[in-house]
RODO-2510 file (C-alpha; in nm, 4 decimals, decimal comma):
residues 446
     n   res          X          Y          Z
     1     m     4,0057    -3,3984     0,5212
     2     g     4,1720    -3,6588     0,7409
     3     i     4,1561    -3,4268     1,0440
     4     v     3,7880    -3,3550     0,9814
     5     a     3,7151    -3,7271     0,9507
     6     l     3,9021    -3,8020     1,2753
     7     g     3,7123    -3,5303     1,4593
     8     f     3,3848    -3,6678     1,3266
     9     l     3,4764    -4,0199     1,4409
    10     v     3,5591    -3,8945     1,7913
    11     a     3,2299    -3,7052     1,8126
    12     l     3,0402    -4,0115     1,6925
    13     e     3,2202    -4,2247     1,9505
    14     f     3,0914    -4,0000     2,2300
    15     a     2,7421    -4,0013     2,0786
    16     a     2,7402    -4,3813     2,0655
    17     r     2,8567    -4,4032     2,4260
    18     h     2,5681    -4,1782     2,5234
    19     y     2,3312    -4,4453     2,3935
    20     g     2,5159    -4,7240     2,5702
    21     m     2,6953    -4,8821     2,2769
    22     p     3,0533    -4,8841     2,1456
    23     g     3,1381    -4,6323     1,8752
    24     p     3,3326    -4,6759     1,5503
    25     l     3,6752    -4,6262     1,7112
    26     t     3,6069    -4,8880     1,9793
    27     n     3,4729    -5,1379     1,7262
    28     q     3,7787    -5,0873     1,5086
    29     a     4,0180    -5,1251     1,8033
    30     r     3,8506    -5,4534     1,9023
    31     e     3,9300    -5,6036     1,5649
    32     v     4,3021    -5,5804     1,6378
    33     i     4,2485    -5,8822     1,8637
    34     f     3,9021    -6,0237     1,8034
    35     a     3,7570    -6,1630     1,4817
    36     p     3,6626    -5,8768     1,2481
    37     k     3,3083    -5,8125     1,1305
    38     s     3,4209    -5,7842     0,7674
    39     g     3,7470    -5,9500     0,6718
    40     g     3,7064    -5,8621     0,3044
    41     l     3,6802    -5,4927     0,3871
    42     l     4,0056    -5,5064     0,5842
    43     y     4,1854    -5,6601     0,2880
    44     a     4,0316    -5,3930     0,0643
    45     g     4,1683    -5,1290     0,3012
    46     m     4,5104    -5,2929     0,2886
    47     a     4,4926    -5,2901    -0,0925
    48     l     4,4348    -4,9136    -0,0859
    49     m     4,7238    -4,8690     0,1551
    50     m     4,9547    -5,0660    -0,0746
    51     v     4,9192    -4,8181    -0,3631
    52     v     5,2107    -4,6278    -0,2042
    53     l     5,4350    -4,9370    -0,1959
    54     t     5,6582    -5,0974    -0,4545
    55     w     5,5575    -5,4324    -0,6018
    56     r     5,8078    -5,6157    -0,3849
    57     q     5,6731    -5,4459    -0,0736
    58     r     5,3174    -5,5283    -0,1792
    59     l     5,3947    -5,8968    -0,2162
    60     v     5,5698    -5,9067     0,1213
    61     s     5,2772    -5,7253     0,2866
    62     l     5,0191    -5,9568     0,1323
    63     a     5,2169    -6,2661     0,2322
    64     a     5,2506    -6,1330     0,5865
    65     a     4,8752    -6,0646     0,6131
    66     v     4,7804    -6,4096     0,4835
    67     g     5,0398    -6,5765     0,7068
    68     i     4,9126    -6,3963     1,0159
    69     d     4,5554    -6,4951     0,9374
    70     l     4,6534    -6,8599     0,8907
    71     v     4,8296    -6,8624     1,2278
    72     i     4,5323    -6,6970     1,4001
    73     v     4,2875    -6,9400     1,2393
    74     g     4,5062    -7,2288     1,3542
    75     v     4,5207    -7,1003     1,7118
    76     r     4,1441    -7,0515     1,7231
    77     f     4,0904    -7,4017     1,5868
    78     v     4,3321    -7,5694     1,8281
    79     f     4,1923    -7,3947     2,1360
    80     d     3,8330    -7,4042     2,0052
    81     l     3,7975    -7,0270     2,0443
    82     g     3,5584    -6,9660     1,7555
    83     t     3,5093    -6,6305     1,5902
    84     g     3,2263    -6,4890     1,7979
    85     g     3,0186    -6,4253     1,4890
    86     g     3,3019    -6,2505     1,3039
    87     h     3,5095    -6,3454     1,0022
    88     p     3,7940    -6,5946     1,0461
    89     y     4,0241    -6,3733     0,8381
    90     g     4,1070    -6,0040     0,8147
    91     t     4,3060    -5,9533     1,1331
    92     g     4,6290    -6,0041     0,9413
    93     a     4,5397    -5,7250     0,6978
    94     l     4,4693    -5,4852     0,9857
    95     w     4,7992    -5,5748     1,1548
    96     v     4,9879    -5,5093     0,8311
    97     i     4,8243    -5,1682     0,7918
    98     l     4,9150    -5,0735     1,1482
    99     a     5,2681    -5,2102     1,1003
   100     h     5,3207    -4,9724     0,8106
   101     a     5,2154    -4,6841     1,0334
   102     v     5,4919    -4,7862     1,2738
   103     i     5,7367    -4,8191     0,9851
   104     a     5,6449    -4,4701     0,8655
   105     f     5,7392    -4,3170     1,2001
   106     t     6,0472    -4,5285     1,2674
   107     r     6,2010    -4,6024     0,9269
   108     r     6,0852    -4,3193     0,6997
   109     s     6,1353    -3,9454     0,6959
   110     g     6,0269    -3,6418     0,4979
   111     a     5,8124    -3,6959     0,1899
   112     e     5,8469    -4,0773     0,2135
   113     r     5,6962    -4,0729     0,5630
   114     v     5,4106    -3,8463     0,4564
   115     l     5,3274    -4,0626     0,1556
   116     l     5,3246    -4,3846     0,3571
   117     l     5,1101    -4,2275     0,6293
   118     k     4,8656    -4,1093     0,3638
   119     g     4,8401    -4,4650     0,2381
   120     v     4,7820    -4,5983     0,5899
   121     g     4,5231    -4,3298     0,6550
   122     l     4,3434    -4,4103     0,3312
   123     g     4,3157    -4,7773     0,4229
   124     l     4,2012    -4,7085     0,7783
   125     l     3,9486    -4,4465     0,6661
   126     l     3,7832    -4,6984     0,4354
   127     v     3,7376    -4,9379     0,7258
   128     a     3,6373    -4,6613     0,9662
   129     g     3,3760    -4,5474     0,7160
   130     r     3,2025    -4,8844     0,7484
   131     k     3,2115    -4,8639     1,1277
   132     t     3,0809    -4,5092     1,1135
   133     g     2,7884    -4,6141     0,8970
   134     d     2,6950    -4,8973     1,1329
   135     t     2,6986    -4,6608     1,4312
   136     w     2,4961    -4,3953     1,2495
   137     l     2,2278    -4,6483     1,1595
   138     v     2,1812    -4,7514     1,5214
   139     i     2,1667    -4,3885     1,6344
   140     t     1,8963    -4,3058     1,3783
   141     s     1,6803    -4,5913     1,5042
   142     k     1,7190    -4,4822     1,8658
   143     t     1,6666    -4,1084     1,8180
   144     r     1,3993    -4,0863     1,5471
   145     h     1,0907    -4,2528     1,6926
   146     t     0,8647    -4,1619     1,3992
   147     v     0,9296    -4,1985     1,0265
   148     l     0,8083    -4,0078     0,7197
   149     d     0,7446    -4,3030     0,4897
   150     q     0,3879    -4,2031     0,4164
   151     y     0,5073    -3,8714     0,2751
   152     v     0,7644    -4,0310     0,0471
   153     a     0,5274    -4,3093    -0,0573
   154     a     0,2699    -4,0472    -0,1578
   155     a     0,5275    -3,8435    -0,3500
   156     d     0,6491    -4,1637    -0,5149
   157     q     0,3125    -4,2027    -0,6862
   158     a     0,4205    -3,9182    -0,9137
   159     l     0,6988    -4,1500    -1,0360
   160     g     0,4717    -4,4510    -1,0803
   161     n     0,5589    -4,6316    -0,7546
   162     p     0,8831    -4,7754    -0,8976
   163     s     0,9689    -4,9811    -0,5880
   164     w     0,6439    -5,1755    -0,6189
   165     l     0,6987    -5,2263    -0,9912
   166     v     1,0638    -5,3387    -0,9680
   167     g     0,9853    -5,5462    -0,6584
   168     r     0,7378    -5,7568    -0,8585
   169     v     0,9929    -5,7928    -1,1384
   170     v     1,2556    -5,9189    -0,8923
   171     v     1,0123    -6,1703    -0,7455
   172     a     0,9293    -6,2908    -1,0962
   173     s     1,3004    -6,3249    -1,1832
   174     g     1,3378    -6,6036    -0,9269
   175     k     1,6583    -6,7224    -0,7635
   176     i     1,8956    -6,6093    -1,0395
   177     g     1,7713    -6,2519    -1,0586
   178     f     1,7383    -6,2062    -0,6836
   179     n     2,0765    -6,3429    -0,5882
   180     l     2,2587    -6,1653    -0,8703
   181     l     2,1221    -5,8317    -0,7532
   182     d     2,1912    -5,9276    -0,3919
   183     f     2,5563    -5,9945    -0,4780
   184     v     2,5945    -5,6618    -0,6582
   185     y     2,4234    -5,4725    -0,3772
   186     g     2,6410    -5,6302    -0,1099
   187     q     2,9723    -5,5862    -0,2928
   188     l     2,9524    -5,2135    -0,3601
   189     a     3,2610    -5,1462    -0,1483
   190     v     3,4613    -5,3994    -0,3511
   191     a     3,3590    -5,2271    -0,6752
   192     a     3,4668    -4,8950    -0,5282
   193     v     3,8059    -5,0329    -0,4292
   194     i     3,8649    -5,1732    -0,7792
   195     a     3,7853    -4,8354    -0,9359
   196     a     3,9968    -4,6539    -0,6775
   197     l     4,2933    -4,8849    -0,7322
   198     y     4,2864    -4,8020    -1,1015
   199     q     4,2821    -4,4295    -1,0257
   200     l     4,5664    -4,4652    -0,7745
   201     r     4,7765    -4,7079    -0,9793
   202     n     5,0593    -4,4566    -1,0339
   203     v     5,0933    -4,3289    -0,6781
   204     a     5,3990    -4,5424    -0,6007
   205     t     5,5916    -4,4185    -0,9059
   206     e     5,4781    -4,0559    -0,9014
   207     r     5,5191    -4,0363    -0,5219
   208     r     5,1961    -3,8402    -0,4821
   209     f     4,8219    -3,8924    -0,4817
   210     p     4,6062    -3,7511    -0,7627
   211     r     4,4244    -3,4305    -0,6792
   212     h     4,0811    -3,5948    -0,6927
   213     h     3,9877    -3,9602    -0,6679
   214     l     3,6945    -4,1845    -0,5795
   215     v     3,7882    -4,2470    -0,2160
   216     r     3,7529    -3,8763    -0,1359
   217     t     3,3994    -3,8715    -0,2733
   218     f     3,3079    -4,1909    -0,0879
   219     l     3,4289    -4,0508     0,2433
   220     v     3,2462    -3,7197     0,2057
   221     i     2,9243    -3,8985     0,1090
   222     g     2,9608    -4,1154     0,4173
   223     l     3,0263    -3,8168     0,6425
   224     v     2,7504    -3,5863     0,5157
   225     g     2,4815    -3,8327     0,4064
   226     p     2,3800    -3,9733     0,7478
   227     a     2,3007    -3,6218     0,8696
   228     c     2,0098    -3,6249     0,6215
   229     y     1,8809    -3,9423     0,7873
   230     m     1,8348    -3,7459     1,1075
   231     i     1,6462    -3,4690     0,9250
   232     f     1,4325    -3,6926     0,7038
   233     p     1,3926    -4,0365     0,8726
   234     v     1,2541    -4,3024     0,6368
   235     v     1,2766    -4,6826     0,6679
   236     g     1,1740    -4,7907     0,3169
   237     p     0,8839    -4,9800     0,1529
   238     l     0,9856    -5,3274     0,2714
   239     y     0,9740    -5,2252     0,6370
   240     a     0,6901    -4,9710     0,6274
   241     y     0,4568    -5,1588     0,3904
   242     g     0,5575    -5,5241     0,4121
   243     v     0,4368    -5,7301     0,7081
   244     g     0,6826    -6,0056     0,6247
   245     n     0,9378    -6,1071     0,3654
   246     e     0,8138    -6,4633     0,3153
   247     q     0,8228    -6,4147    -0,0614
   248     w     1,2025    -6,3984    -0,0522
   249     a     1,2328    -6,7404     0,1102
   250     d     1,1554    -6,9159    -0,2174
   251     i     1,4031    -6,7221    -0,4324
   252     s     1,6966    -6,6458    -0,2018
   253     f     1,9842    -6,8787    -0,1259
   254     w     2,0486    -6,6963     0,2014
   255     q     1,7106    -6,6349     0,3660
   256     p     1,6109    -6,8641     0,6577
   257     d     1,3324    -7,1186     0,6237
   258     s     1,1111    -6,9113     0,8563
   259     p     1,1564    -6,5486     0,7528
   260     p     1,1084    -6,2868     1,0235
   261     t     0,7936    -6,0783     1,0148
   262     l     0,7834    -5,7000     1,0329
   263     p     0,5169    -5,6193     1,2949
   264     w     0,5713    -5,2444     1,2748
   265     a     0,4662    -5,2213     0,9104
   266     v     0,1635    -5,0064     0,8309
   267     a     0,0069    -5,2749     0,6126
   268     d     0,0956    -5,5811     0,4070
   269     l     0,1139    -5,4014     0,0713
   270     w     0,4646    -5,4243    -0,0728
   271     p     0,5253    -5,5221    -0,3504
   272     d     0,1816    -5,6434    -0,4613
   273     t    -0,0440    -5,3453    -0,3876
   274     a     0,0606    -4,9832    -0,4217
   275     p    -0,0473    -4,7692    -0,1227
   276     t    -0,3131    -4,5001    -0,1526
   277     i    -0,2388    -4,2140     0,0826
   278     s    -0,4619    -3,9086     0,1120
   279     a    -0,3380    -3,7503     0,4355
   280     p     0,0190    -3,8568     0,5135
   281     h     0,1482    -3,8181     0,8674
   282     p     0,4521    -3,9302     1,0695
   283     i     0,4141    -4,2865     1,1924
   284     p     0,5768    -4,4391     1,5017
   285     f     0,8271    -4,7130     1,4329
   286     d     1,0502    -4,9563     1,6200
   287     g     1,3846    -4,8741     1,7781
   288     i     1,5843    -5,1185     1,5638
   289     t     1,5233    -5,0488     1,1937
   290     p     1,7654    -4,7878     1,0539
   291     r     1,6131    -4,4703     0,9097
   292     n     1,8560    -4,4741     0,6200
   293     c     1,6574    -4,4078     0,3027
   294     m     1,6642    -4,0358     0,2260
   295     p     1,8776    -3,9944     0,0258
   296     s     1,9778    -4,3376    -0,1020
   297     l     2,3502    -4,3558    -0,0257
   298     h     2,3825    -4,6827    -0,2159
   299     t     2,2628    -4,4890    -0,5192
   300     a     2,4995    -4,2064    -0,4305
   301     w     2,8018    -4,4359    -0,4063
   302     a     2,7093    -4,6285    -0,7214
   303     t     2,6746    -4,2967    -0,9050
   304     a     3,0183    -4,1933    -0,7802
   305     i     3,1676    -4,5193    -0,9123
   306     f     2,9994    -4,4572    -1,2475
   307     i     3,1415    -4,1036    -1,2683
   308     h     3,4942    -4,2050    -1,1743
   309     t     3,5101    -4,4906    -1,4249
   310     r     3,4234    -4,2762    -1,7285
   311     k     3,7927    -4,2289    -1,8160
   312     a     3,8937    -4,5859    -1,7365
   313     p     3,9466    -4,8647    -1,9929
   314     r     3,6369    -5,0003    -2,1636
   315     g     3,5988    -5,2988    -1,9325
   316     l     3,5990    -5,0819    -1,6219
   317     r     3,3603    -4,8342    -1,7830
   318     w     3,1158    -5,1139    -1,8553
   319     a     3,1578    -5,2457    -1,5001
   320     g     3,0781    -4,9021    -1,3573
   321     t     2,7659    -4,8784    -1,5725
   322     i     2,6465    -5,2284    -1,4874
   323     w     2,7073    -5,1695    -1,1163
   324     l     2,5025    -4,8491    -1,1255
   325     v     2,2093    -5,0077    -1,3084
   326     a     2,2132    -5,3191    -1,0889
   327     t     2,2371    -5,1128    -0,7704
   328     l     1,9383    -4,9011    -0,8720
   329     a     1,7416    -5,2180    -0,9495
   330     a     1,8390    -5,3745    -0,6165
   331     t     1,7566    -5,0708    -0,4040
   332     l     1,4099    -5,0583    -0,5560
   333     g     1,3492    -5,4302    -0,6091
   334     f     1,4405    -5,5311    -0,2541
   335     g     1,2115    -5,2641    -0,1101
   336     y     1,4966    -5,0759     0,0547
   337     h     1,4199    -4,7428    -0,1151
   338     y     1,1543    -4,5397    -0,2886
   339     g     1,2128    -4,3879    -0,6304
   340     a     1,2208    -4,0450    -0,4686
   341     d     1,5221    -4,1565    -0,2629
   342     l     1,7134    -4,2409    -0,5796
   343     l     1,6534    -3,8998    -0,7384
   344     a     1,7799    -3,7313    -0,4225
   345     g     2,0825    -3,9663    -0,4116
   346     v     2,1926    -3,8766    -0,7647
   347     v     2,1617    -3,5009    -0,6999
   348     f     2,3409    -3,5440    -0,3663
   349     t     2,6405    -3,7155    -0,5283
   350     l     2,6751    -3,4693    -0,8153
   351     t     2,6637    -3,1776    -0,5720
   352     i     2,9406    -3,3277    -0,3590
   353     e     3,1477    -3,4110    -0,6675
   354     a     3,1059    -3,0547    -0,7935
   355     a     3,2091    -2,9132    -0,4548
   356     l     3,5227    -3,1277    -0,4336
   357     r     3,6309    -3,0493    -0,7891
   358     t     3,5585    -2,6789    -0,7359
   359     y     3,7783    -2,6798    -0,4273
   360     d     4,0582    -2,8415    -0,6270
   361     r     4,0309    -2,5677    -0,8890
   362     g     4,0602    -2,2830    -0,6414
   363     w     3,6868    -2,2161    -0,6015
   364     d     3,6120    -2,1755    -0,9715
   365     r     3,3006    -1,9593    -1,0228
   366     s     3,1237    -2,2031    -1,2523
   367     g     3,1874    -2,4790    -1,0005
   368     l     3,0501    -2,2687    -0,7168
   369     r     2,7357    -2,1970    -0,9161
   370     l     2,6940    -2,5664    -0,9963
   371     t     2,7438    -2,6643    -0,6312
   372     a     2,4926    -2,4044    -0,5139
   373     y     2,2416    -2,5114    -0,7779
   374     g     2,2776    -2,8789    -0,6850
   375     a     2,2270    -2,7965    -0,3165
   376     v     1,9146    -2,5914    -0,3973
   377     v     1,7669    -2,8739    -0,6070
   378     f     1,8454    -3,1294    -0,3346
   379     v     1,6756    -2,9191    -0,0659
   380     a     1,3820    -2,8493    -0,2998
   381     l     1,3322    -3,2226    -0,3565
   382     l     1,3253    -3,2936     0,0171
   383     l     1,0875    -3,0048     0,0846
   384     s     0,8525    -3,1169    -0,1916
   385     y     0,8495    -3,4722    -0,0548
   386     r     0,7699    -3,3426     0,2927
   387     f     0,5206    -3,0627     0,2281
   388     l     0,3737    -3,1337    -0,1181
   389     p     0,3404    -3,5133    -0,1410
   390     v    -0,0360    -3,5158    -0,1981
   391     q    -0,0104    -3,2497    -0,4678
   392     l     0,2646    -3,4496    -0,6369
   393     a     0,0507    -3,7645    -0,6260
   394     e    -0,2599    -3,5899    -0,7608
   395     l    -0,0793    -3,4579    -1,0710
   396     p     0,1590    -3,7420    -1,1657
   397     w     0,1821    -3,6525    -1,5349
   398     l     0,3052    -3,3052    -1,4373
   399     s     0,4939    -3,3567    -1,1122
   400     g     0,6718    -3,6767    -1,2216
   401     p     0,8435    -3,5162    -1,5240
   402     v     0,9213    -3,2060    -1,3156
   403     l     1,1007    -3,4186    -1,0541
   404     l     1,2947    -3,6032    -1,3243
   405     l     1,3813    -3,2775    -1,5016
   406     a     1,5092    -3,1309    -1,1751
   407     m     1,7518    -3,4215    -1,1401
   408     a     1,8390    -3,4111    -1,5113
   409     s     1,9208    -3,0397    -1,4892
   410     v     2,1853    -3,1114    -1,2254
   411     v     2,3238    -3,3963    -1,4373
   412     y     2,3393    -3,1669    -1,7411
   413     g     2,5054    -2,8885    -1,5424
   414     y     2,7643    -3,1278    -1,4041
   415     v     2,8483    -3,2777    -1,7444
   416     r     2,8727    -2,9325    -1,9002
   417     v     3,0921    -2,7705    -1,6324
   418     v     3,3202    -3,0669    -1,5618
   419     g     3,3481    -3,1424    -1,9338
   420     r     3,4781    -2,7919    -1,9899
   421     w     3,7301    -2,8362    -1,7086
   422     d     3,8522    -3,1677    -1,8462
   423     r     3,9104    -3,0463    -2,1982
   424     v     4,2832    -3,0055    -2,2572
   425     e     4,4229    -2,7996    -2,5417
   426     v     4,6247    -3,0216    -2,7752
   427     p     4,9776    -2,8812    -2,8213
   428     e     5,0930    -2,8013    -3,1698
   429     p     5,3680    -3,0171    -3,3214
   430     r     5,7030    -2,9079    -3,1890
   431     q     5,9394    -2,7589    -3,4491
   432     e     6,3133    -2,7197    -3,4355
   433     p     6,4234    -2,3572    -3,3800
   434     e     6,6087    -2,1837    -3,6566
   435     g     6,8411    -1,8863    -3,6810
   436     d     6,8662    -1,6535    -3,3835
   437     d     6,5976    -1,8460    -3,1961
   438     a     6,8114    -2,1591    -3,1739
   439     g     6,8525    -2,2705    -2,8153
   440     a     6,5671    -2,0491    -2,6916
   441     p     6,3148    -2,2291    -2,4688
   442     q     5,9995    -2,3305    -2,6515
   443     r     5,6553    -2,2445    -2,5126
   444     e     5,4316    -2,5462    -2,4560
   445     l     5,0584    -2,5350    -2,4460
   446     i     4,9204    -2,6848    -2,1253
***
């Protein structure tokens, strides 16, 4: 998977250069010297890398990263260099990750070298995933000059226009509700790292990574998902149906006093007036707004966190559930997604999860069937949004439940198949051998 990810990053670098902008590899290389765009993400990547280290090595690494950042901050302050719009911290974490790569090649050998390099690669892939997403978003805005929002908005009427409904609820919730959801929405990567660290907590002692963990799913979602943006470009209700976001100025701690307007919007409808669309068609849009709605990858990643915390302690299980619910509310309530996007995001995640687990089990037949079924449902959802939106809107009491049942069928199939895989036969109590069988090896149930 690491080789595939590297090849994808190289290809994306060339694609970005074609459009006159630096790609993910260049942006990552710049942060070795210049202030990083996200210091917290770099420390999260270092935390993932440290799962292969002993506790003493972790403490030394953390101290080194913090010390380096303090020195860099001091130098920038003394020489009045500033951060150029980046974070004042994070460079130390990146240097520590790269230092461990050097240590792996110069001070380790055999299995120890491989394990340490896997840890370094895991940390760097998390950071590279963020850079990849940023590059993809710019490419979608530059290559897809029209968007299909009218189609999705029409299909969304079968679900009761949930973005308009939740958007009004968020506005009514005031500062507390808005900013709580905004925090959850913006810290999805942190939640993923916490869940991943729990799954990888025994790597240092067992000297190996578990066969399947959250980071794998996150990376595959990030690699495959943006391709759908190119096929089905959608900008979301806030941008397509909201002339401005002045309403957020009164309830957000972070919005400017004069909120920017959205001149490319079709009309000033969201979230007060649901659109009525009789003949949807592609609409031209600006070259800045990302076409990153179909499917909702925030929903996909939040669903992955929920799945991977089901076997965690109660506190982490509750955190995974709360993060999923809050993320769904934020994606709809902020006008970033339609309800149809969320259904596609859930099916998308379960299909990828099924594929990864099936691969781990040697291409199990039930897993292959589940993966194929999930892919068929996902494609069917996209085709229905594109070619049957008016029909869906005209028969909401029929088409709405059908769309929900399509998603629920994939959920049911996943729970049923993976539940059967996860069931482990409990071994019978071991008894001491007697007579001629004394000393004979005992068969254990696995």
